[in-house]
C-alpha positions as CSV (number, residue, x, y, z in Angstrom):
1,M,-72.3,-101.0,-102.4
2,E,-68.7,-99.9,-101.7
3,Q,-70.0,-96.4,-101.0
4,R,-72.5,-97.8,-98.6
5,A,-69.8,-99.9,-96.9
6,E,-67.6,-96.8,-96.4
7,S,-70.5,-95.0,-94.7
8,G,-71.0,-98.1,-92.5
9,V,-74.6,-98.5,-93.5
10,Y,-76.1,-101.2,-95.6
11,S,-79.6,-101.1,-97.1
12,S,-81.5,-103.8,-98.9
13,Y,-80.7,-104.0,-102.6
14,P,-82.6,-106.1,-105.2
15,E,-79.5,-107.6,-106.6
16,S,-77.8,-108.6,-103.4
17,R,-80.4,-111.0,-102.1
18,M,-78.4,-111.2,-98.8
19,S,-80.0,-111.9,-95.5
20,S,-80.0,-109.3,-92.8
21,T,-77.9,-111.5,-90.6
22,K,-75.0,-111.8,-93.1
23,L,-75.3,-108.1,-93.9
24,N,-74.8,-107.2,-90.2
25,D,-71.8,-109.6,-89.9
26,M,-70.2,-107.9,-92.8
27,E,-70.8,-104.5,-91.5
28,Q,-69.0,-105.4,-88.2
29,R,-66.0,-106.7,-90.1
30,A,-66.0,-103.6,-92.3
31,E,-65.8,-101.4,-89.1
32,S,-62.8,-103.3,-87.7
33,G,-61.0,-103.1,-91.1
34,V,-60.1,-106.8,-91.1
35,Y,-61.8,-109.6,-93.0
36,S,-61.2,-113.3,-92.5
37,G,-62.8,-116.2,-94.1
38,Y,-65.8,-117.5,-92.3
39,P,-66.8,-121.0,-93.3
40,E,-70.3,-120.0,-92.9
41,S,-70.1,-116.9,-95.1
42,R,-69.5,-118.9,-98.2
43,M,-68.8,-115.9,-100.2
44,S,-66.1,-115.6,-102.9
45,S,-63.5,-113.0,-102.9
46,T,-65.0,-111.4,-105.9
47,K,-68.3,-110.8,-104.1
48,L,-66.4,-109.5,-101.1
49,N,-64.5,-107.0,-103.1
50,D,-67.7,-106.0,-104.8
51,M,-69.4,-105.4,-101.5
52,D,-66.7,-103.9,-99.1
53,R,-63.4,-102.1,-99.2
54,I,-60.8,-102.2,-96.3
55,I,-60.0,-98.8,-94.8
56,E,-56.3,-98.7,-93.7
57,K,-55.2,-96.3,-90.9
58,T,-52.3,-93.9,-91.4
59,R,-49.1,-93.9,-89.2
60,T,-50.2,-90.7,-87.5
61,Q,-53.5,-92.2,-86.6
62,R,-51.8,-95.2,-85.1
63,L,-49.5,-93.0,-83.0
64,M,-52.2,-90.8,-81.7
65,K,-53.5,-93.4,-79.4
66,Y,-50.2,-93.4,-77.4
67,W,-50.1,-89.6,-76.9
68,P,-52.1,-89.5,-73.6
69,Y,-49.6,-92.0,-72.1
70,A,-46.7,-89.9,-73.2
71,A,-48.2,-86.7,-71.8
72,M,-48.8,-88.4,-68.4
73,G,-45.2,-89.6,-68.3
74,C,-43.9,-86.1,-69.1
75,L,-46.0,-84.7,-66.3
76,L,-44.8,-87.2,-63.7
77,L,-41.2,-86.5,-64.8
78,A,-41.7,-82.8,-64.3
79,I,-43.2,-83.2,-60.9
80,G,-40.3,-85.5,-59.8
81,L,-37.7,-83.0,-61.0
82,W,-39.6,-80.2,-59.1
83,L,-39.7,-82.2,-55.9
84,V,-35.9,-83.0,-56.2
85,F,-34.5,-79.8,-57.5
86,G,-37.2,-77.2,-57.0
87,S,-37.7,-74.6,-54.1
88,H,-40.5,-75.6,-51.7
89,A,-40.4,-72.5,-49.5
90,S,-43.8,-70.9,-48.7
91,T,-43.8,-67.4,-50.3
92,L,-46.0,-64.4,-49.6
93,K,-46.1,-61.0,-51.2
94,V,-46.3,-58.1,-48.8
95,S,-46.2,-54.4,-49.1
96,R,-43.1,-52.5,-47.9
97,E,-45.4,-50.0,-46.2
98,E,-46.7,-52.7,-43.9
99,L,-43.2,-53.7,-42.7
100,T,-40.8,-52.1,-40.2
101,V,-37.3,-52.8,-41.4
102,S,-34.4,-52.2,-38.9
103,D,-30.7,-52.4,-39.2
104,V,-28.5,-54.9,-37.3
105,R,-25.6,-53.1,-35.6
106,K,-22.9,-53.6,-33.1
107,D,-23.0,-51.1,-30.3
108,E,-22.9,-50.7,-26.6
109,F,-25.6,-52.7,-24.8
110,K,-26.9,-51.1,-21.6
111,D,-28.2,-53.8,-19.4
112,Y,-31.2,-52.2,-17.6
113,V,-34.9,-52.7,-17.2
114,R,-37.6,-49.9,-17.2
115,T,-40.5,-50.1,-14.7
116,N,-43.0,-47.9,-13.0
117,G,-42.5,-47.0,-9.4
118,Q,-44.9,-45.4,-6.9
119,V,-43.9,-43.0,-4.2
120,M,-44.7,-44.3,-0.7
121,P,-43.8,-43.2,2.9
122,I,-40.5,-44.6,4.2
123,Q,-42.5,-46.2,7.0
124,V,-46.2,-47.0,7.5
125,V,-47.4,-47.5,11.1
126,Q,-50.7,-49.4,11.6
127,I,-53.2,-48.0,14.1
128,S,-54.6,-50.7,16.3
129,P,-56.1,-50.0,19.8
130,E,-54.9,-52.2,22.7
131,E,-58.3,-52.0,24.3
132,G,-61.6,-52.6,22.7
133,G,-64.6,-50.3,23.0
134,I,-67.2,-48.2,21.4
135,V,-66.1,-45.2,19.3
136,M,-67.1,-42.0,21.1
137,E,-65.2,-39.4,19.2
138,K,-63.0,-39.0,16.1
139,V,-60.6,-36.3,17.1
140,V,-58.7,-35.9,13.8
141,E,-59.6,-36.8,10.2
142,E,-57.6,-38.4,7.4
143,G,-54.8,-36.4,5.9
144,T,-54.2,-34.5,9.1
145,H,-50.6,-34.1,10.3
146,V,-50.2,-35.4,13.8
147,R,-47.4,-35.5,16.4
148,K,-46.4,-38.4,18.6
149,G,-48.9,-38.8,21.4
150,D,-51.8,-36.9,19.8
151,V,-55.2,-38.4,20.4
152,I,-56.8,-39.8,17.2
153,V,-59.9,-41.7,18.5
154,R,-61.6,-41.9,21.9
155,L,-63.3,-45.2,23.0
156,S,-65.6,-46.1,25.8
157,N,-65.6,-49.5,27.7
158,S,-67.9,-50.0,30.7
159,N,-66.5,-53.4,31.4
160,L,-63.1,-51.9,31.8
161,D,-64.5,-49.3,34.3
162,L,-65.9,-52.2,36.3
163,Q,-62.6,-54.0,36.3
164,I,-60.9,-50.8,37.6
165,L,-63.4,-50.5,40.5
166,N,-63.0,-54.2,41.4
167,A,-59.2,-53.9,41.4
168,E,-59.3,-50.8,43.5
169,A,-61.7,-52.5,46.0
170,E,-59.4,-55.5,46.2
171,L,-56.4,-53.3,46.8
172,A,-58.2,-51.5,49.6
173,E,-59.1,-54.8,51.2
174,K,-55.5,-56.1,51.0
175,Q,-54.2,-52.9,52.5
176,N,-56.6,-53.2,55.5
177,L,-55.6,-56.8,56.0
178,L,-51.9,-55.9,55.9
179,R,-52.5,-53.1,58.3
180,N,-54.3,-55.3,60.8
181,T,-51.7,-58.0,60.4
182,Q,-49.0,-55.4,61.1
183,V,-50.8,-54.3,64.3
184,A,-51.2,-57.8,65.5
185,M,-47.6,-58.7,64.8
186,Q,-46.4,-55.5,66.6
187,Q,-48.5,-56.5,69.6
188,D,-47.0,-60.0,69.6
189,R,-43.6,-58.5,69.4
190,L,-44.3,-56.3,72.4
191,N,-45.6,-59.3,74.4
192,N,-42.6,-61.4,73.5
193,Q,-40.3,-58.6,74.6
194,T,-42.1,-58.4,77.9
195,E,-41.9,-62.1,78.4
196,Q,-38.2,-62.0,77.5
197,A,-37.6,-59.2,80.1
198,Q,-39.4,-61.1,82.8
199,L,-37.4,-64.3,82.1
200,D,-34.2,-62.3,82.1
201,M,-35.1,-60.7,85.5
202,D,-36.1,-64.1,87.0
203,T,-32.9,-65.7,85.7
204,Q,-30.8,-63.0,87.3
205,R,-32.5,-63.3,90.6
206,K,-32.2,-67.1,90.7
207,Q,-28.5,-66.8,89.7
208,R,-27.9,-64.4,92.5
209,T,-29.7,-66.6,95.0
210,F,-27.7,-69.6,93.8
211,E,-24.4,-67.8,94.2
212,Q,-25.3,-66.7,97.8
213,N,-26.3,-70.2,98.8
214,R,-23.1,-71.6,97.4
215,R,-21.0,-69.3,99.6
216,L,-23.2,-70.1,102.6
217,Y,-23.0,-73.8,101.9
218,D,-19.3,-73.5,101.6
219,E,-19.2,-72.0,105.1
220,K,-21.6,-74.7,106.4
221,L,-24.3,-72.1,107.1
222,I,-27.1,-73.7,105.1
223,S,-28.1,-77.2,104.4
224,R,-27.1,-79.0,101.2
225,E,-30.8,-79.3,100.2
226,D,-31.3,-75.6,100.1
227,Y,-28.1,-75.2,98.1
228,M,-29.1,-77.9,95.6
229,Q,-32.6,-76.4,95.2
230,S,-31.3,-72.9,94.5
231,E,-28.9,-74.4,91.9
232,E,-31.8,-76.3,90.2
233,D,-34.0,-73.3,90.1
234,Y,-31.3,-71.2,88.5
235,Q,-30.6,-73.9,85.8
236,L,-34.3,-74.2,85.0
237,S,-34.7,-70.5,84.6
238,A,-31.6,-70.2,82.4
239,K,-32.9,-73.1,80.2
240,K,-36.4,-71.5,79.9
241,R,-34.7,-68.2,79.0
242,S,-32.7,-69.9,76.2
243,L,-35.8,-71.6,74.8
244,V,-37.9,-68.5,74.8
245,S,-35.1,-66.6,73.2
246,Q,-34.9,-69.1,70.4
247,R,-38.7,-69.1,70.0
248,L,-38.8,-65.3,69.8
249,K,-36.0,-65.3,67.3
250,Q,-37.9,-67.8,65.0
251,D,-41.1,-65.8,65.4
252,S,-39.3,-62.6,64.5
253,I,-37.9,-64.3,61.3
254,Y,-41.3,-65.7,60.4
255,R,-43.1,-62.5,61.0
256,T,-40.4,-60.6,58.9
257,V,-40.9,-63.0,56.0
258,Q,-44.7,-62.8,56.3
259,M,-44.6,-59.0,56.3
260,D,-42.3,-59.0,53.3
261,Q,-44.6,-61.3,51.4
262,M,-47.6,-59.2,52.3
263,E,-45.8,-56.1,51.3
264,D,-44.9,-57.7,47.9
265,N,-48.6,-58.7,47.4
266,L,-49.7,-55.3,48.3
267,E,-47.2,-53.8,45.9
268,N,-48.4,-56.1,43.1
269,M,-52.0,-55.0,43.9
270,R,-50.9,-51.4,43.6
271,R,-49.2,-52.1,40.2
272,N,-52.3,-54.0,39.1
273,V,-54.5,-51.0,39.8
274,V,-52.0,-48.8,38.0
275,L,-52.1,-51.1,35.0
276,V,-55.9,-51.2,35.0
277,R,-55.9,-47.4,35.1
278,Q,-53.5,-47.3,32.3
279,R,-55.8,-49.6,30.3
280,K,-58.4,-46.8,30.9
281,D,-55.9,-44.4,29.4
282,K,-55.5,-46.6,26.3
283,L,-59.1,-46.1,25.4
284,E,-57.7,-42.9,23.9
285,V,-56.0,-44.1,20.7
286,R,-52.9,-42.0,20.2
287,S,-50.4,-41.4,17.4
288,A,-47.2,-43.5,17.7
289,I,-45.0,-41.3,15.4
290,D,-44.9,-37.8,13.9
291,G,-46.5,-38.1,10.5
292,E,-49.7,-38.0,8.5
293,L,-52.9,-39.8,9.2
294,G,-53.3,-41.7,6.0
295,L,-56.3,-43.8,6.8
296,L,-58.9,-43.9,9.5
297,D,-61.7,-46.5,9.0
298,V,-64.0,-46.0,12.0
299,E,-67.4,-44.5,12.6
300,L,-69.1,-43.1,15.7
301,G,-70.8,-45.9,17.7
302,Q,-68.7,-48.6,16.0
303,S,-67.5,-51.5,18.2
304,I,-63.7,-51.9,18.0
305,Q,-61.9,-55.1,19.1
306,P,-58.5,-55.1,20.7
307,G,-55.8,-55.3,18.0
308,Q,-58.2,-54.4,15.1
309,K,-56.7,-52.3,12.4
310,I,-58.5,-49.0,12.2
311,G,-56.1,-46.9,10.2
312,Q,-52.5,-46.1,9.4
313,L,-49.9,-43.4,9.9
314,N,-47.5,-42.3,7.2
315,D,-44.0,-41.4,8.3
316,L,-43.2,-38.4,6.0
317,S,-39.7,-37.9,7.3
318,D,-38.5,-39.6,4.1
319,Y,-39.9,-41.5,1.1
320,K,-39.3,-44.7,-0.8
321,V,-40.3,-45.9,-4.3
322,Q,-41.9,-49.3,-4.7
323,A,-42.0,-50.9,-8.1
324,Q,-43.5,-54.1,-9.6
325,I,-40.8,-55.9,-11.8
326,D,-41.3,-58.9,-14.1
327,E,-40.4,-62.2,-12.5
328,H,-37.9,-62.8,-15.4
329,Y,-35.5,-60.5,-13.6
330,I,-36.0,-61.8,-10.0
331,D,-32.6,-63.6,-10.0
332,R,-30.7,-60.5,-11.2
333,V,-32.2,-57.9,-8.9
334,R,-30.5,-57.6,-5.6
335,Q,-30.0,-55.1,-2.8
336,G,-27.6,-52.3,-3.6
337,L,-28.3,-51.9,-7.3
338,T,-28.7,-48.4,-8.6
339,A,-31.5,-46.9,-10.6
340,T,-32.3,-43.5,-12.1
341,F,-35.4,-41.6,-13.2
342,Q,-36.1,-38.3,-14.9
343,R,-38.3,-35.6,-13.3
344,G,-38.5,-32.4,-15.3
345,D,-35.0,-31.5,-16.5
346,K,-33.2,-33.3,-13.6
347,Q,-32.2,-36.8,-13.1
348,Y,-32.4,-38.5,-9.7
349,E,-30.7,-41.6,-8.3
350,L,-32.2,-44.5,-6.4
351,Q,-30.9,-47.6,-4.7
352,V,-32.5,-51.0,-4.2
353,R,-33.3,-51.2,-0.5
354,K,-35.3,-54.5,-0.3
355,V,-36.4,-57.2,-2.7
356,Y,-39.5,-59.1,-1.8
357,P,-39.2,-62.8,-2.7
358,E,-42.9,-63.4,-3.3
359,V,-44.1,-63.5,-6.9
360,R,-47.7,-62.5,-7.6
361,Q,-49.3,-62.5,-11.1
362,G,-45.8,-62.8,-12.7
363,K,-44.3,-59.8,-10.8
364,F,-42.3,-59.2,-7.6
365,R,-42.0,-56.1,-5.5
366,C,-38.9,-54.0,-5.0
367,D,-38.3,-51.0,-2.7
368,F,-36.0,-48.1,-3.7
369,I,-34.6,-45.4,-1.5
370,F,-33.3,-42.0,-2.7
371,R,-29.6,-41.3,-3.0
372,G,-28.9,-37.6,-2.7
373,E,-31.5,-35.0,-3.7
374,R,-35.2,-35.6,-3.7
375,P,-37.6,-34.1,-6.2
376,E,-39.5,-31.0,-5.2
377,N,-43.1,-31.3,-4.1
378,I,-42.8,-35.0,-3.8
379,R,-46.1,-36.6,-2.9
380,T,-47.3,-40.1,-1.8
381,G,-48.8,-41.9,-4.8
382,Q,-46.8,-40.2,-7.5
383,T,-45.5,-42.4,-10.3
384,Y,-41.9,-42.4,-11.6
385,Y,-40.5,-44.2,-14.6
386,I,-37.4,-46.0,-13.3
387,D,-34.4,-47.4,-15.2
388,L,-32.9,-50.1,-13.0
389,E,-29.3,-51.0,-14.0
390,L,-28.7,-54.7,-13.9
391,G,-25.1,-54.7,-15.2
392,Q,-22.3,-52.8,-16.8
393,P,-22.6,-51.7,-20.5
394,E,-20.9,-54.1,-23.1
395,Q,-20.4,-54.3,-26.8
396,A,-23.0,-56.6,-28.5
397,V,-24.9,-57.2,-31.7
398,L,-28.2,-55.3,-31.4
399,I,-31.6,-55.2,-33.1
400,P,-34.4,-52.8,-32.0
401,R,-37.3,-54.2,-30.0
402,G,-40.4,-55.0,-32.1
403,T,-43.7,-56.9,-32.0
404,F,-42.1,-59.8,-33.9
405,F,-40.9,-61.1,-30.6
406,Q,-44.4,-61.9,-29.5
407,T,-44.8,-64.4,-32.4
408,T,-41.3,-65.8,-32.6
409,G,-40.2,-65.7,-29.0
410,G,-36.8,-64.5,-30.3
411,Q,-36.1,-67.9,-32.0
412,W,-36.3,-66.7,-35.6
413,I,-36.6,-63.5,-37.7
414,F,-37.0,-62.4,-41.4
415,V,-33.7,-61.2,-42.9
416,L,-33.7,-59.1,-46.1
417,D,-31.4,-59.9,-48.9
418,K,-29.0,-57.4,-50.4
419,S,-31.5,-56.2,-52.9
420,G,-34.2,-55.7,-50.3
421,S,-36.8,-57.3,-52.4
422,K,-37.1,-60.5,-50.5
423,A,-36.9,-61.5,-46.8
424,Y,-35.9,-65.0,-45.7
425,R,-36.7,-66.7,-42.4
426,R,-33.6,-67.4,-40.3
427,N,-33.1,-68.9,-36.9
428,I,-31.5,-66.7,-34.3
429,R,-30.8,-66.7,-30.5
430,I,-31.7,-63.7,-28.3
431,G,-29.8,-63.0,-25.1
432,R,-30.5,-60.0,-22.8
433,Q,-32.9,-57.2,-23.6
434,N,-33.6,-53.7,-22.4
435,P,-36.5,-51.4,-23.3
436,Q,-34.9,-50.4,-26.6
437,Y,-32.9,-53.4,-27.9
438,Y,-32.4,-57.1,-28.0
439,E,-29.0,-58.6,-27.7
440,V,-28.4,-61.1,-30.5
441,L,-26.1,-64.0,-29.6
442,E,-26.3,-66.0,-32.8
443,G,-27.8,-65.8,-36.4
444,L,-27.2,-62.2,-37.4
445,E,-24.3,-60.0,-38.4
446,P,-23.9,-56.2,-38.2
447,G,-25.1,-54.5,-41.4
448,E,-27.9,-56.9,-42.2
449,R,-31.5,-55.7,-42.2
450,V,-34.4,-57.5,-40.5
451,V,-38.2,-57.1,-40.2
452,T,-39.1,-56.2,-36.7
453,S,-42.8,-55.5,-37.1
454,G,-45.5,-58.0,-36.3
455,Y,-45.5,-61.5,-37.9
456,E,-49.1,-62.5,-37.4
457,A,-50.1,-62.3,-41.1
458,F,-47.1,-64.4,-42.3
459,K,-45.9,-66.4,-39.4
460,D,-46.2,-69.6,-41.4
461,N,-44.3,-68.4,-44.5
462,E,-40.6,-68.7,-45.1
463,V,-40.0,-66.1,-47.8
464,L,-41.5,-62.7,-48.2
465,V,-41.6,-60.9,-51.5
466,I,-41.5,-57.2,-50.8
467,K,-43.3,-54.9,-53.2
């Protein structure tokens, strides 16, 4: 029975005569290893010892149930120590062949910017006809060298021809009117002069009669009535002469003013006819300068409006170079700055002539003129690589330009340790830049080495392990 108790299984036995209920109760107590007196069991200790034996656990077995709690505590302690004292930097292993490592050095920083410039004529003159019309003839073609006054295009304008005829007819009418007026005024002047002469003669006669009658009257040879009548006749004639003289004088002034006005009107009419005829001459579109016909955008039979752009002339007496510069430098580029470019084995100098204030698509325009010698065989449209000097060279901490700047914006960089096996992320501050170097204001010292290649693969890491 004791053997059966150890195995935890009881079976029916002839001698036991125990019910199945009591047998199950005893089996449960045997499993727990503890027995207590049950009033309802009503079994003596002798029978209990005969049926079951208590299995006592060892000290090792009792401690084993606490091991999972101890292991969990040790794990939490290790995590806490790692959080407090451990390194949490994100690390990535990279191949040395994938990196570009550059030295930090202190050297002379040349403050310049490199840009592309295109050769252009020093002056471009737009071709726009003053008079509109139909294109009848293209005298020259694009690329032809022309001189000032050469005909480029001939136009035809029937309305202008009609205006010229009307102006000439009006001028002829005005001329006839003026001529008739001059004849009439001349006739009036002759009539007035005749009237003036007759009045003068009549006045002289009446004056002479009056003087004779006065002497006769003084000698009592004529009556007083005759004397008084001769005196009145003389005074009336003298007064009429004076009035007519004033009238003739006013008429002469009026006719003179009228003639001057008519002469002015006639002269204006003549000038108008001349101008209209000159408009006829302007149907021949001519070159305004000596140069090259760079563009001519017309076709035979095309209708051209006054002032419409139909082409351009290039002044080839000199050239300029126009460049597109990044808007980052717009506050530093000013008139008078010098620039250089290499052409073959020779270096040529340029000077900033004009800075355009308008910014388009992140760039602004700048015109350069040559200082000194020009390149041989210079042509419109050629491209030169220009180095524009923005300031004087100065000593500075430098690092070579690299694609890392596109990711970091110059705010941080990976710096190698002395062994060269690891690179750590460090904050820096970039100042000026030129096509070859960045000027470092803070964060790096001469002699250190940095990674200047692209950071796209490890931009979120803080430590690089270099293999």
